[in-house]
N, C-alpha and C positions, 0 to 999 in steps of 0.2 A: 270508756274515757280513753283508755290505751289506744283503741283502735282509732278513735278521733285524732288523738295526738299523732300518730302514726301517719294518717292521711294528710294531716296539715304538713307535717314535715316531708312527706313524699312530694307534695304540692310544691312546697318551698324550694327543694332541691331541683325539681324539674324546671322551675321557672328560672332558678339560678343558672342551670346548664343552658336553658335556652338562651339567656343573657350572654353567657361566655361564648356560645356559638355565634350570636349577633355581632359581638365586638370582634370576633375571630375574622368575618368577613368584611372589615371595615374598608379594605381596599377596593372591593367590589362595589361598595355602596358609593364610595366618592367617585369611581369611574361612572356610575350610573347617575349621579348627581350632575357631573359635568355633560354627560350625554343629554339629559332632560333639559338642562339650561341651554344647550346648544339647538336643540329641538323643541323649545317651548312653544314656538309658532304652531307646531303641529297640534298640540293639545288644545291652544286657543282655537283653532280652526275647527277641531272636533266639537267643542263646546258651541261656537258659533253654529255650525251645521246642524246641530241639535236644536238650537234655538229657531233657526230657519224652517227646520222640519215641523215643529211645533206650531209655528205661525202658519204654515200650509195647512196642518190638520184643523187649527182653530177656524181658518176661513171656510173650511168644508162643512163646519157644524155650526155656523152662525144662527141657522134657523132654530136650533136647540139651545134655549138659553142656558139651562145648567150645565151642558156640556161644553158651551161656548165659555161659560164662566170658568169651568175646570181647566180648559186648555189654556186660557189667558193666566190662570194662577200658576200652572205649571211653567208657563214662560217666565212669570215674576220670580219663582223659585229658581230657576236656571240663571237669572240675572242676578239674584240676591247677593251672592259673593263674587260676582264676575263683573257687574257694571251698575252700580247703585243708582245712577241717574234713569236708565232704562227701567230698572227695578221699580223705582218710585212712579214712572209713568204707568207701567202696568197694574201696579197694585191700587193706584188711584182709578184706573179705568175697571178694575175688578170691583172697587168699591161702588162705583155706579151701576155695574152690572148685577150687584148683589142688593140692590134696594128692595127687590121683591122676595129676596131669600130670606130663610129663617134667621132669627136673632144670632144664633150660634155661628152660622157663616158669617154674617156681618162682624162680629166681635173678633173673630179670627183675623179677618182682613183689617179691621181697626188696629189690632195689635201689631200686625205685620207692617202697616203704614207708620206707626209709632217706631218700630224698630229701625226701619229704614231711614226716617227723620234723624234718630240718634246717631245712625251709622254716618250720614252725610254732614252731621254738625248742625243741624236745624233742631237744638235742644229745646226751644220753647215751644215749637209746634210738637214735638214729640211728648214734652211734659204736659201740654194742654190736653192731647189725646188721651194719655194715660190717666189723668184726672178725671175724665169723663166717665171712667169705669170704676165702680165699686166692687171690691172682691166678695162682699156678702150677697151682691146682686147676680153674680156669675154662677154658671152651672160649674159643679165641681170639675167636670171634664175639662173646663177651660182655665181652671185656676193655675196649673203648671205652666200654660203658655203666658199667662197673666204676669205671674211672678219672675219667670224668666226673661221676660222683656222688660219688666222693671229693673231687675238686676242688670240686664245688658246695658239699659239706659244709663244707670249710675256708673257703670264701670266705663263706658265709653266717656261719659262727661268727666271722671275722675282721670283718665288717660289723657284728656285734653287740657286740662289745668292743673293735674297732679296734686289734688287736695285730698287729704285722708278721709274727710267726712264722707265724701262721696264712694270711696272704696268701701267704708264702713256700711254705708247705706246699701251698697251692692250686696255685701255679705249678709246682712239682714233679710233681704229679698230671696237670697240663696237659701237661707235656714228655712224661710216659709215655704220656697220650692220644694225642699226635701220633705215637708210634712205632707204634701199632697200627691207626690210621686209614688208610683208602685216600686217598692223596694227591690223587687226583681228586675227591674227594667235596666236597660244600658244607660239611659238618660240620669236615673238615680246614681247608679254606680260612678259615672262620669262626675256628676255633681257632688256626690259625697266624697269622692278622691280629691277633687279640687278644693272643696271646703277643708278637708283634713289638711290639705298642704298649706294653704293660707292660714291655717291656725298654727302653723309652726311645728305640727306632728310629721316631720319628714320621713321618718322611717316607717311609720304606718301608712303614709301616702304612697311611698315606694312600693311597698308590698300590694296595695290596691291596684296601681298603675301597672304593676308588673303582672298580675293576674289578669287584667283586662287586655295587656299587650299580647299575652298567649293566646287569648281568645279572639282576638279581632285583627287577623292578619289579611283577610281578604277585603274588608271594608276600608276604603282608602281614606275616607273623611274621618273615620274613627282613628285609623293608623296615624294620620297628620296630627290629631288631637292629642292622642295619648304618648306619642313619641315626643311631641313638644313638652308636655309638662314632666316627661321623665328626664329631657334634657335640662330642664329648669332645676329639677332635684340635684341633678350632677353638678349643675353650675353652682348651687348653694354649697355643694360638697367640695367644690374646687377641684373636681375630676374633670379637667378640661378635655381630655381625648374621648371619655364616654359622652360628655356633653356635645362635642362637635358630632359625634356618631349619630345620637338621637335627633338633633337639630337637622342633621342631613337627611335622616329618613322621613322627618316630618316634611322638610321642604321638598323632597322628592315627590310625596304624595300630594302635596298642594299643587305642585306644577302639574302632575298629570291629571288632576282633576279641574285644572284652570281655577283654583281658588286664589283670587287677588285680594282677599281680605284674610291675610296670613300674618303671623308674628314670627315664624319659623325663619324666614330668610332674614329678617332683620337680626335676630339673635344669632344666627349663623355668621352673619357679617361681624358681630361684635366678637364672636368667638375667634374668629379667623384673625380679627384685630389683636386680640390678646397673645395669639400665637405668632404675631408680627408677619403673618401672610397678607401682606397689604393688597397684593393682587386680588387674592379671592375676596377678602374683605370689601374692597371696593366694587367687585363685580356684584356681590349679593347685596349690598346696601343699595346699589343703583337699581337692581331687579325689584326690591322691596319698595322703594320709592315709586318705581314705574308702575308697579301692581296697585300701590295705594292710590296714586294719581288716576290710574286707568279705572279704578272702581270707585273713585271718589270717596274713600274712607277717611273722614277728616282726622280722627284720633291716630291712624296709622300715619297718615302724613305728617302730623306734629311730631310723633315719635321718631319717624324716620329722619325728617329734616333736623331734628336736634341732635342725631348722631352723624349725619352725613358730613358735617364740616371737620369733625375730629378724624374721621376715616380719610376724608378726601385730603385733608392736610398731610397725614401720614403718607398716603399714596403718592401725592404730588412731590412730597420730600424724597420718597424713594425714586420717583422718576427723575427728579432733578439730579439725585445722586448719580443714578445709572446715566442720565445724560452727560454729567460731568466725566464719569468713568469712561463713557464712550468717547467723549471729546479727546480725553488722555489717550484712549486705546487708538484713536484715529491718528493722533500726532505720533504715536510709537509706531503704528502701521505705516503711516507715511515715511517716517524715518527709515523704518526697516524696507519699505518699498524702495526708497532712495537708494539705500545700500545695496540691495538686491540688484537694482537696475545697474548700479555702478559695477557690481560683481559681474552681472551678466556681460557688461561692456568689456571689462577686461577679460573675462573668460572668452568672450567673442573674438577679441584681438588676438589673446593667446591661441586659440583654436586656427584663426587665420595665419597667424606665425607658424604654428605647428603644420598647418597644412602646405605653406609655403616650404617649410624645411623638409616635409616630406616630399613634394614635388621636386626640390632640388636634390634630395637623397634619392629619389627615384631616377632623376636624370643621371646622377653620378654612378648609381648602380648600373643603369643602363649602358653608360659609357665604359664603366668598369668591365661589364660583360664583353662588350665589343672588344676592349683592349685584350681581355682575357683570350677571346676568340681570335684576335690577330696574333697574341703572343702564342697561343697554341699552335695556330697556323704557321707562324714563323718557327716555332720549335720543330713543328713537323717538317718543314721545308729544310731546317738547319740538319735534322736528324737525317733527312732523306739525302741532302747535300753530302753529309759526312759519310752515309753509307755509301753513296756513289764514289766519293773521294777514296774511301777505304778500298772499294772494289778496284776502281781504275789504278790506284797507286800500286796494288798488288800486280795488276795486268801489266802496268808500265813497267815496273822493274823486270817482269818476266820477258816483256818485248825487248826491253833494252838489253837484257842478258842475251836473248837470241840474236838481236842485231849485231852485238859484239862477237858472238861466236861466227856469224855469218861474214862479217868484215874480216875476222881473222882467217877464215877459210879463203876468202876472196885474195888477202894479202898473200897468203902461203901458195895460192895457184899463181898470182902474178910474180912472186918471187921466184917460183920455180921455172915459169917460162922466161923470166928475164935472165935467169942464170944459164938457161938453155939457148939465150938468144932468140927467141921466138917472137920477135917484134911485131911481126904482122899479126900473129894470133893474139898478142896482147891489144894491138890497135883495134882488131875486130870485136873483140870482148867489150872493149870500152865504148864502141859506137853502138852496140846492141842496146834495145830498150826493153828486152824480154823481162830481165832481171827487176826492173822497176815496175813493170805491168804486174809481175808475179807478186811483188811485195804490196802493191796497191790492193790486189785482190785479197791477199792475206790480211791487209789492214781492215777492209770491209767484213771479212769474215771474222775477225776477232771482236770488231765493234759490235757486230751483229750478236755474237754469241755473250759478249759481256752485257749488253743492254737487254737482251731477253732474259738473261740471268736475273738482272734488276727488276724487269717488267715482265714476267712471263705471260701476262694476258693483254699486252699491249696491242697486238694484231686485231684480237677479236673486239676489244674495247674500242679500238680506232674505228673498226668497220661499223660499230653500232652508231657512229655519228655521221655516217654517210648513207645515202639512199640505197635502197636494197639492190637496185640494178647498176649500182656504181660501186660494188664492194672492190677493194684493192688486196689481193692476195699474193705472196711470193711464189715463185715458180717451184716446182719440184727440186729438191736439193739445195734451196736458198732459205736462208733465215729471213732476211729482209730484202725487198727491192728498192729502187731508187727513191720512189715516192714515200715509202714507209721510212726509209733512212733518213729522209730530209725531215720528217715530221718526229722522227725519234730524237734527232738532234734539238728540235724544238721543245720537245717534252723535257730534255735535259736542261732547257733553259737557254740554249743557244738559238736567238731570233734573229741575229744579224745575217741577212743573205750572203754578205761578202765572206764572213767566217764559215759559213756552211759550204759556199762555193769553194773555199780554199781547202777546207777539211776533206770534202768529197772529190776535189779536183775537176770541177766543172766549172763551167762559165757561169757568171753572174746572172745572166739572161735565162740560162738553162734552169738554175734554181728558182727565179722568179716565176717562170712559166709553170713549172711543176707546182708551186705553193699555190699559184691563181687556179690552175686546173682542179686541184683536189678541192679547194674551197667551193668552187662551183658545184661539186658533188654532194656538198653537206647537207644535213637535215635542219631545218629551222634557219634561224639567223646566222648569215655567213660572216658577219664582221666579228663575232665572237668565237668563230670556230677554233681559232689558234689557242684561245684562252681555255675552251674546253678542253682541247687535246692536251694541255699542260696539267689538267686535273686528273686524268685517266691512269688507269693501271695502278697496282699496289706492289709495293716492294716485298719481294719475298726474302725475309731476313733468316730463313732457316739455313 
């Protein structure tokens, strides 16, 4: 007894642990649900391909009556929860093929035909077919199918008109079904668990379904059925998250096997409606109704269309609310866009203004640089001019002092000769030009020395402006010759030929000829030769 209790508790905790793990992977389940919904056409195509294959196989065995019947019966079973109209056509065809078959085969087909009639809403035909059979006249092996078909018939009829008496009749036939089923079979376990749930014994039913859930993970049809009823149990317990999880698991399995006669998607839609997730609710109720219409399952269509207006109204209300929000957002976005455009226009104008200011500043800076260069150049010239002035003032005072001394010597000499009455000697001395010529030569020497002191590299720099075979060099013992002296004066800024002629005591033509002759020896442009001359040589300020 103790061992049995331990085993039961172990199984309970094992199942409980499995359920906890199931709920833990809920996000994966919902992602898979979205995936199979998006790819449902692939599963439908798989079912259609299987039916096409069976039809081809049936055509190959037409001559064998029994095999031909079996293949067409397989086609019926594949259409059974996929397309009821085609299933009706094939089970009717099977009934014709089974005329010469044993009674057991014809009864199975008879019951399948009744089941299809009840599925598509032809309840009178279904009832007439079922009334033709008496359970006492049936073999025991066919009683489970008989009671199951009768139970399904009343369940379908009850779901169409929602009368409790038909549900009660369905349960009575379920009780009879349990009496003839093998207690060890999966069908018995399913039927007993469903019976237990509908009797209101929820906890006991949950344990039964949980045990079957742990055993039937590979069979997708069983997975869809068991997960659906577990979802119903959690729905009664108002555990909406677990309810959604198991309806999702059931829906995934139904889509994967292309089972269009399903309740999971409809209940999943209602679950999402309770969660106020109207997008998913609308998507699943549409899928449920499409499946019911595609399979032509009357009671599913009735159920689905009864809930569709409620979900659709909530969905449309949400859409309208979103549209209004969208309109408000569009107005706000339009206003913000207008503000943005105005801002961009203002920014563009400011950028244009800044660009114009930058251009003006650039021009101003360029002008300032030019002015600075001119000022620097003028400062250099002024500095050079001041240096020249300083140099020449010092030399000027020195020359003046020498000339005063010379004039004093001449005065003394003339006074001495006048005192001695040497009038002829005085007259002869006054007529002589030697003294003037000597002073002029001394003037040239003094000028040359002062100039070269200011511009020590003048001669070499000047000759760099001339052709190599036209170099002008002073003779040995000279500082400068006439050509160099003329251009030395030009370097000092004296460019007037009259002033140059007066200073050097030459005629104006002589000065002009010298200037022209030297210009003709210049390298490059001769017109700016004298300007280049004024730029040569560096003042030695040491």
